[in-house]
KOLGU-4560 file (N, C-alpha, C; in nm, 3 decimals, padded with zeros to 5 digits):
<recs>
<n_xx: -03.442 n_yy: -00.146 n_zz: -00.092 ca_xx: -03.400 ca_yy: -00.224 ca_zz: -00.187 c_xx: -03.496 c_yy: -00.378 c_zz: -00.210 mol: A seq: 1 type: MET>
<n_xx: -03.504 n_yy: -00.397 n_zz: -00.351 ca_xx: -03.634 ca_yy: -00.469 ca_zz: -00.387 c_xx: -03.533 c_yy: -00.609 c_zz: -00.321 mol: A seq: 2 type: SER>
<n_xx: -03.664 n_yy: -00.703 n_zz: -00.378 ca_xx: -03.573 ca_yy: -00.852 ca_zz: -00.327 c_xx: -03.503 c_yy: -00.863 c_zz: -00.446 mol: A seq: 3 type: ARG>
<n_xx: -03.569 n_yy: -00.847 n_zz: -00.577 ca_xx: -03.460 ca_yy: -00.881 ca_zz: -00.660 c_xx: -03.295 c_yy: -00.835 c_zz: -00.674 mol: A seq: 4 type: ARG>
<n_xx: -03.250 n_yy: -00.719 n_zz: -00.597 ca_xx: -03.157 ca_yy: -00.626 ca_zz: -00.588 c_xx: -03.040 c_yy: -00.758 c_zz: -00.507 mol: A seq: 5 type: THR>
<n_xx: -03.126 n_yy: -00.746 n_zz: -00.380 ca_xx: -03.092 ca_yy: -00.867 ca_zz: -00.252 c_xx: -03.041 c_yy: -00.966 c_zz: -00.345 mol: A seq: 6 type: ARG>
<n_xx: -03.121 n_yy: -01.058 n_zz: -00.375 ca_xx: -03.084 ca_yy: -01.185 ca_zz: -00.462 c_xx: -02.943 c_yy: -01.169 c_zz: -00.532 mol: A seq: 7 type: ALA>
<n_xx: -02.969 n_yy: -01.043 n_zz: -00.653 ca_xx: -02.823 ca_yy: -01.057 ca_zz: -00.651 c_xx: -02.732 c_yy: -01.040 c_zz: -00.606 mol: A seq: 8 type: LEU>
<n_xx: -02.730 n_yy: -00.904 n_zz: -00.501 ca_xx: -02.620 ca_yy: -00.914 ca_zz: -00.452 c_xx: -02.580 c_yy: -00.994 c_zz: -00.334 mol: A seq: 9 type: LEU>
<n_xx: -02.678 n_yy: -01.097 n_zz: -00.311 ca_xx: -02.653 ca_yy: -01.218 ca_zz: -00.224 c_xx: -02.496 c_yy: -01.284 c_zz: -00.314 mol: A seq: 10 type: ALA>
<n_xx: -02.624 n_yy: -01.337 n_zz: -00.410 ca_xx: -02.554 ca_yy: -01.419 ca_zz: -00.512 c_xx: -02.374 c_yy: -01.390 c_zz: -00.584 mol: A seq: 11 type: LEU>
<n_xx: -02.390 n_yy: -01.270 n_zz: -00.636 ca_xx: -02.271 ca_yy: -01.154 ca_zz: -00.631 c_xx: -02.134 c_yy: -01.222 c_zz: -00.514 mol: A seq: 12 type: ALA>
<n_xx: -02.230 n_yy: -01.171 n_zz: -00.355 ca_xx: -02.089 ca_yy: -01.192 ca_zz: -00.258 c_xx: -02.109 c_yy: -01.356 c_zz: -00.285 mol: A seq: 13 type: ALA>
<n_xx: -02.214 n_yy: -01.479 n_zz: -00.269 ca_xx: -02.154 ca_yy: -01.571 ca_zz: -00.291 c_xx: -02.053 c_yy: -01.622 c_zz: -00.384 mol: A seq: 14 type: LEU>
<n_xx: -02.066 n_yy: -01.515 n_zz: -00.547 ca_xx: -01.963 ca_yy: -01.615 ca_zz: -00.637 c_xx: -01.829 c_yy: -01.544 c_zz: -00.590 mol: A seq: 15 type: VAL>
<n_xx: -01.836 n_yy: -01.384 n_zz: -00.534 ca_xx: -01.674 ca_yy: -01.385 ca_zz: -00.539 c_xx: -01.594 c_yy: -01.448 c_zz: -00.419 mol: A seq: 16 type: ALA>
<n_xx: -01.613 n_yy: -01.489 n_zz: -00.276 ca_xx: -01.582 ca_yy: -01.593 ca_zz: -00.200 c_xx: -01.624 c_yy: -01.673 c_zz: -00.218 mol: A seq: 17 type: SER>
<n_xx: -01.625 n_yy: -01.735 n_zz: -00.320 ca_xx: -01.579 ca_yy: -01.878 ca_zz: -00.372 c_xx: -01.501 c_yy: -01.831 c_zz: -00.477 mol: A seq: 18 type: THR>
<n_xx: -01.443 n_yy: -01.758 n_zz: -00.570 ca_xx: -01.341 ca_yy: -01.753 ca_zz: -00.605 c_xx: -01.217 c_yy: -01.700 c_zz: -00.519 mol: A seq: 19 type: ALA>
<n_xx: -01.257 n_yy: -01.602 n_zz: -00.445 ca_xx: -01.159 ca_yy: -01.586 ca_zz: -00.346 c_xx: -01.086 c_yy: -01.722 c_zz: -00.273 mol: A seq: 20 type: THR>
<n_xx: -01.190 n_yy: -01.816 n_zz: -00.240 ca_xx: -01.170 ca_yy: -01.916 ca_zz: -00.174 c_xx: -01.037 c_yy: -02.022 c_zz: -00.324 mol: A seq: 21 type: LEU>
<n_xx: -01.133 n_yy: -02.026 n_zz: -00.389 ca_xx: -01.060 ca_yy: -02.076 ca_zz: -00.521 c_xx: -00.874 c_yy: -02.017 c_zz: -00.549 mol: A seq: 22 type: GLY>
<n_xx: -00.921 n_yy: -01.922 n_zz: -00.531 ca_xx: -00.754 ca_yy: -01.871 ca_zz: -00.577 c_xx: -00.640 c_yy: -01.885 c_zz: -00.431 mol: A seq: 23 type: PHE>
<n_xx: -00.738 n_yy: -01.862 n_zz: -00.309 ca_xx: -00.638 ca_yy: -01.912 ca_zz: -00.187 c_xx: -00.621 c_yy: -02.058 c_zz: -00.172 mol: A seq: 24 type: ALA>
<n_xx: -00.688 n_yy: -02.115 n_zz: -00.229 ca_xx: -00.669 ca_yy: -02.290 ca_zz: -00.249 c_xx: -00.554 c_yy: -02.329 c_zz: -00.308 mol: A seq: 25 type: ILE>
<n_xx: -00.513 n_yy: -02.238 n_zz: -00.520 ca_xx: -00.446 ca_yy: -02.257 ca_zz: -00.595 c_xx: -00.336 c_yy: -02.210 c_zz: -00.575 mol: A seq: 26 type: VAL>
<n_xx: -00.297 n_yy: -02.120 n_zz: -00.507 ca_xx: -00.219 ca_yy: -02.060 ca_zz: -00.440 c_xx: -00.110 c_yy: -02.093 c_zz: -00.299 mol: A seq: 27 type: THR>
<n_xx: -00.173 n_yy: -02.092 n_zz: -00.251 ca_xx: -00.174 ca_yy: -02.155 ca_zz: -00.141 c_xx: -00.016 c_yy: -02.242 c_zz: -00.120 mol: A seq: 28 type: ALA>
<n_xx: -00.022 n_yy: -02.309 n_zz: -00.211 ca_xx: 00.133 ca_yy: -02.411 ca_zz: -00.239 c_xx: 00.237 c_yy: -02.392 c_zz: -00.291 mol: A seq: 29 type: PRO>
<n_xx: 00.154 n_yy: -02.266 n_zz: -00.359 ca_xx: 00.319 ca_yy: -02.212 ca_zz: -00.457 c_xx: 00.381 c_yy: -02.134 c_zz: -00.367 mol: A seq: 30 type: VAL>
<n_xx: 00.304 n_yy: -02.002 n_zz: -00.283 ca_xx: 00.325 ca_yy: -01.924 ca_zz: -00.156 c_xx: 00.406 c_yy: -01.992 c_zz: -00.104 mol: A seq: 31 type: LEU>
<n_xx: 00.380 n_yy: -02.154 n_zz: -00.019 ca_xx: 00.418 ca_yy: -02.200 ca_zz: 00.071 c_xx: 00.586 c_yy: -02.242 c_zz: 00.053 mol: A seq: 32 type: MET>
<n_xx: 00.579 n_yy: -02.327 n_zz: -00.123 ca_xx: 00.652 ca_yy: -02.296 ca_zz: -00.138 c_xx: 00.801 c_yy: -02.160 c_zz: -00.193 mol: A seq: 33 type: ARG>
<n_xx: 00.724 n_yy: -02.048 n_zz: -00.172 ca_xx: 00.876 ca_yy: -01.972 ca_zz: -00.201 c_xx: 00.889 c_yy: -01.895 c_zz: -00.063 mol: A seq: 34 type: TRP>
<n_xx: 00.772 n_yy: -01.942 n_zz: 00.010 ca_xx: 00.766 ca_yy: -01.903 ca_zz: 00.180 c_xx: 00.919 c_yy: -01.988 c_zz: 00.219 mol: A seq: 35 type: LEU>
<n_xx: 00.951 n_yy: -02.105 n_zz: 00.148 ca_xx: 01.024 ca_yy: -02.220 ca_zz: 00.271 c_xx: 01.170 c_yy: -02.151 c_zz: 00.166 mol: A seq: 36 type: ASN>
<n_xx: 01.212 n_yy: -02.111 n_zz: 00.015 ca_xx: 01.285 ca_yy: -02.057 ca_zz: -00.017 c_xx: 01.335 c_yy: -01.940 c_zz: 00.077 mol: A seq: 37 type: ALA>
<n_xx: 01.251 n_yy: -01.882 n_zz: 00.131 ca_xx: 01.293 ca_yy: -01.754 ca_zz: 00.164 c_xx: 01.265 c_yy: -01.670 c_zz: 00.318 mol: A seq: 38 type: HIS>
<n_xx: 01.320 n_yy: -01.778 n_zz: 00.369 ca_xx: 01.288 ca_yy: -01.762 ca_zz: 00.517 c_xx: 01.278 c_yy: -01.596 c_zz: 00.587 mol: A seq: 39 type: PRO>
<n_xx: 01.369 n_yy: -01.517 n_zz: 00.527 ca_xx: 01.393 ca_yy: -01.419 ca_zz: 00.614 c_xx: 01.222 c_yy: -01.376 c_zz: 00.549 mol: A seq: 40 type: GLY>
<n_xx: 01.135 n_yy: -01.400 n_zz: 00.488 ca_xx: 01.012 ca_yy: -01.283 ca_zz: 00.422 c_xx: 00.938 c_yy: -01.289 c_zz: 00.534 mol: A seq: 41 type: ILE>
<n_xx: 00.939 n_yy: -01.446 n_zz: 00.609 ca_xx: 00.816 ca_yy: -01.497 ca_zz: 00.715 c_xx: 00.732 c_yy: -01.351 c_zz: 00.748 mol: A seq: 42 type: ALA>
<n_xx: 00.868 n_yy: -01.324 n_zz: 00.868 ca_xx: 00.798 ca_yy: -01.215 ca_zz: 00.974 c_xx: 00.752 c_yy: -01.085 c_zz: 00.880 mol: A seq: 43 type: PRO>
<n_xx: 00.788 n_yy: -01.051 n_zz: 00.800 ca_xx: 00.757 ca_yy: -00.956 ca_zz: 00.727 c_xx: 00.595 c_yy: -00.959 c_zz: 00.660 mol: A seq: 44 type: VAL>
<n_xx: 00.583 n_yy: -01.053 n_zz: 00.647 ca_xx: 00.429 ca_yy: -01.118 ca_zz: 00.574 c_xx: 00.346 c_yy: -01.113 c_zz: 00.751 mol: A seq: 45 type: MET>
<n_xx: 00.370 n_yy: -01.229 n_zz: 00.825 ca_xx: 00.299 ca_yy: -01.223 ca_zz: 00.936 c_xx: 00.290 c_yy: -01.090 c_zz: 00.967 mol: A seq: 46 type: GLN>
<n_xx: 00.373 n_yy: -00.928 n_zz: 00.938 ca_xx: 00.344 ca_yy: -00.833 ca_zz: 01.063 c_xx: 00.253 c_yy: -00.755 c_zz: 00.927 mol: A seq: 47 type: LEU>
<n_xx: 00.258 n_yy: -00.756 n_zz: 00.801 ca_xx: 00.211 ca_yy: -00.695 ca_zz: 00.708 c_xx: -00.022 c_yy: -00.786 c_zz: 00.746 mol: A seq: 48 type: ALA>
<n_xx: -00.006 n_yy: -00.908 n_zz: 00.731 ca_xx: -00.139 ca_yy: -00.977 ca_zz: 00.815 c_xx: -00.169 c_yy: -00.886 c_zz: 00.926 mol: A seq: 49 type: SER>
<n_xx: -00.083 n_yy: -00.920 n_zz: 01.008 ca_xx: -00.125 ca_yy: -00.786 ca_zz: 01.153 c_xx: -00.256 c_yy: -00.731 c_zz: 01.063 mol: A seq: 50 type: LEU>
<n_xx: -00.157 n_yy: -00.612 n_zz: 01.023 ca_xx: -00.182 ca_yy: -00.507 ca_zz: 00.969 c_xx: -00.281 c_yy: -00.491 c_zz: 00.921 mol: A seq: 51 type: ALA>
<n_xx: -00.336 n_yy: -00.540 n_zz: 00.812 ca_xx: -00.422 ca_yy: -00.628 ca_zz: 00.768 c_xx: -00.527 c_yy: -00.567 c_zz: 00.857 mol: A seq: 52 type: VAL>
<n_xx: -00.553 n_yy: -00.694 n_zz: 00.933 ca_xx: -00.667 ca_yy: -00.782 ca_zz: 01.047 c_xx: -00.658 c_yy: -00.600 c_zz: 01.114 mol: A seq: 53 type: VAL>
<n_xx: -00.550 n_yy: -00.534 n_zz: 01.190 ca_xx: -00.602 ca_yy: -00.436 ca_zz: 01.233 c_xx: -00.646 c_yy: -00.328 c_zz: 01.155 mol: A seq: 54 type: ALA>
<n_xx: -00.662 n_yy: -00.311 n_zz: 01.045 ca_xx: -00.683 ca_yy: -00.220 ca_zz: 00.975 c_xx: -00.887 c_yy: -00.240 c_zz: 00.934 mol: A seq: 55 type: LEU>
<n_xx: -00.846 n_yy: -00.356 n_zz: 00.902 ca_xx: -01.026 ca_yy: -00.401 ca_zz: 00.920 c_xx: -01.066 c_yy: -00.385 c_zz: 01.097 mol: A seq: 56 type: SER>
<n_xx: -01.049 n_yy: -00.391 n_zz: 01.140 ca_xx: -01.067 ca_yy: -00.355 ca_zz: 01.248 c_xx: -01.116 c_yy: -00.260 c_zz: 01.319 mol: A seq: 57 type: ALA>
<n_xx: -00.986 n_yy: -00.136 n_zz: 01.272 ca_xx: -01.034 ca_yy: 00.000 ca_zz: 01.284 c_xx: -01.161 c_yy: 00.020 c_zz: 01.246 mol: A seq: 58 type: TYR>
<n_xx: -01.150 n_yy: 00.001 n_zz: 01.085 ca_xx: -01.276 ca_yy: 00.066 ca_zz: 00.990 c_xx: -01.415 c_yy: -00.004 c_zz: 01.048 mol: A seq: 59 type: ILE>
<n_xx: -01.423 n_yy: -00.114 n_zz: 01.085 ca_xx: -01.535 ca_yy: -00.195 ca_zz: 01.114 c_xx: -01.555 c_yy: -00.036 c_zz: 01.285 mol: A seq: 60 type: THR>
<n_xx: -01.513 n_yy: -00.027 n_zz: 01.307 ca_xx: -01.534 ca_yy: 00.018 ca_zz: 01.438 c_xx: -01.572 c_yy: 00.168 c_zz: 01.410 mol: A seq: 61 type: HIS>
<n_xx: -01.461 n_yy: 00.251 n_zz: 01.315 ca_xx: -01.594 ca_yy: 00.338 ca_zz: 01.289 c_xx: -01.680 c_yy: 00.373 c_zz: 01.187 mol: A seq: 62 type: ARG>
<n_xx: -01.725 n_yy: 00.244 n_zz: 01.109 ca_xx: -01.893 ca_yy: 00.230 ca_zz: 01.065 c_xx: -01.958 c_yy: 00.227 c_zz: 01.142 mol: A seq: 63 type: ARG>
<n_xx: -01.954 n_yy: 00.185 n_zz: 01.299 ca_xx: -02.045 ca_yy: 00.125 ca_zz: 01.373 c_xx: -02.033 c_yy: 00.227 c_zz: 01.460 mol: A seq: 64 type: ARG>
<n_xx: -01.904 n_yy: 00.311 n_zz: 01.453 ca_xx: -01.959 ca_yy: 00.442 ca_zz: 01.577 c_xx: -02.031 c_yy: 00.526 c_zz: 01.513 mol: A seq: 65 type: SER>
<n_xx: -02.042 n_yy: 00.583 n_zz: 01.374 ca_xx: -02.107 ca_yy: 00.656 ca_zz: 01.297 c_xx: -02.270 c_yy: 00.592 c_zz: 01.301 mol: A seq: 66 type: ARG>
<n_xx: -02.320 n_yy: 00.479 n_zz: 01.309 ca_xx: -02.499 ca_yy: 00.464 ca_zz: 01.309 c_xx: -02.514 c_yy: 00.499 c_zz: 01.447 mol: A seq: 67 type: GLN>
<n_xx: -02.653 n_yy: 00.638 n_zz: 01.398 ca_xx: -02.699 ca_yy: 00.656 ca_zz: 01.506 c_xx: -02.746 c_yy: 00.531 c_zz: 01.610 mol: A seq: 68 type: PRO>
<n_xx: -02.722 n_yy: 00.592 n_zz: 01.784 ca_xx: -02.775 ca_yy: 00.493 ca_zz: 01.807 c_xx: -02.899 c_yy: 00.432 c_zz: 01.811 mol: A seq: 69 type: LYS>
<n_xx: -02.989 n_yy: 00.316 n_zz: 01.836 ca_xx: -03.091 ca_yy: 00.266 ca_zz: 01.806 c_xx: -03.193 c_yy: 00.304 c_zz: 01.966 mol: A seq: 70 type: ALA>
</recs>
């Protein structure tokens, strides 16, 4: 992979992470207000968050286990 391609990928990652952080900052107060108005949904949200973390860990494990041992 050329230096230019790596630089463009790094820039794209920076833009994506900045946009994600900005979205989270903007939507967090709205989400918190909504959660305060609907207290019964909080355990469901926590369970969904845990499922996302578990899926991410599983995908990472699968990727690492498929790489040849060095």
